[in-house]
C-alpha positions, 0 to 999 in steps of 0.5 A, spaced: 871 324 639 867 326 644 866 324 650 860 327 655 861 329 662 855 328 666 855 333 672 854 330 679 847 333 682 847 332 690 839 330 689 842 323 685 845 323 692 841 322 695 836 317 692 839 311 696 838 315 703 831 317 702 829 309 700 832 306 706 828 311 710 822 310 707 823 302 707 826 302 715 820 308 717 815 304 713 817 298 717 819 301 724 812 304 724 809 297 723 813 293 727 810 299 733 804 299 730 801 292 726 797 287 729 804 282 731 805 289 733 810 291 742 802 296 742 798 290 739 803 285 746 802 291 751 793 291 749 793 283 749 796 282 755 792 288 759 786 284 756 789 278 758 789 280 766 782 283 765 779 276 762 784 273 769 781 276 773 775 274 771 776 268 771 778 269 777 771 271 780 767 266 776 770 261 780 769 263 787 761 263 784 762 257 783 765 254 788 761 257 792 755 255 789 759 247 788 759 248 797 751 250 796 750 244 793 755 240 797 751 241 804 743 238 799 747 231 798 744 226 801 749 223 808 751 231 810 744 234 807 744 239 813 736 241 814 738 250 814 740 249 808 734 245 806 730 249 810 732 256 806 733 253 801 724 251 800 723 257 803 726 262 798 723 256 792 717 256 794 717 263 797 715 264 804 716 265 811 714 264 818 711 269 821 715 271 826 721 273 822 723 278 818 723 278 811 730 282 806 728 282 799 735 283 795 734 283 787 739 278 784 746 278 782 747 277 776 755 274 774 757 276 767 
């Protein structure tokens, strides 16, 4: 009767731990750098703060424009506001007035 004895190799014992390390490192990398990973969460939070600041600025401009438009409505017509808008639209001024030309601010 023949029996075979298998010699224990050190590499055979390392296969399962090596596969486990590769498996965990792959998913660990993608948990941090992936599309829905931790790093993406920080980028999205920073972008949300930036967009919120931009929204607040635009809301401020909108409120200012609404205030100016409200002054031109019937019943609460401000003569100074009407005069300012007419001069701005027609590009005229009185002889005794000083005109300062400023570039228009464009909101992005």
